[in-house]
Structures are given as C-alpha cells and as structure tokens.
C-alpha positions, 0 to 999 in steps of 0.5 A: 500500499504505498503511503499518500503524502503529506501535504507540507510535501506538495508542491501549490500544484499538488496542493490544487489537484488535492483540493478539486479532488476533496472538494469533489468528494466532500460534494458527493458525501454531502449528497449522500447525506454522509454528515461526517465524511463531508465534515471531515473532507471539508476540514483535508481541504482547509488544511489543504488550503492551509498549505499555499497560503504563505504564514509570513502574511500572518502575525502576531498581537494582530486580530482576524475573523475566522472563516465562517464565523460571522463575528467572531474573531481570533487574536494570534499569539504566535505561528508555528508553520500553518497554524495560528496560535491565539485566542477567540476575542469572545472566548474564554481566553483558551489559547487554539491553533487555528489553519491560517485558511480560517482567518479572514483578514479585517479590512 
C-alpha cells in the first residue's frame, strides 16, 4: 500500500489538485447525506488550502475574522507553521490553534 504524500511535501500544483479532488468527494458525501464524511473532507480542504498560503503574512498581535463564523474574531499570539495560535476575542481566553486558511483579514 502506497503511503499518501503529506501536504507539507506537496507542490502548489499538487495541493490544488488535491483540493479539487477533496471538494468533489465532499460534494458527493453531502449529496448522499454522509454528514460526518462531509465534515472530515471539508477539514482536509481547509488544511490543504493552508499549505498554499504564506504564513509570514499573518502577524502575532493582529486580529482576524474567522472564516465561516461571522462576527467571531481571533487574536494571534504566535505562529507555528501554517497554524496560528491564539484565542477567540469573545471566548474564554483558552488558547487554540487554527489553520491560517480559516483566518480572514479585516478590512
């Protein structure tokens, strides 16, 4: 059995192909009512997208809106690879990590 290539080892072209493939699988899972499978595939898409983005454009101390959660904001404490570590501004102050593909710049 061939081991799958890690997202961190893929080229941008390979990541884009993987994202397309995962989005198609997610669409089919959604049509078939496979809610759990759909959720897993959507998370994989988010992770693959994070590896296409440039982590250096996200800065500790800055606040970003969380994609798919209007009105929820995330303040970055530090970066580790494609993950931003910090906390939700309206949360309980618990530190968590979000893939950078979930963060939107404020206008």
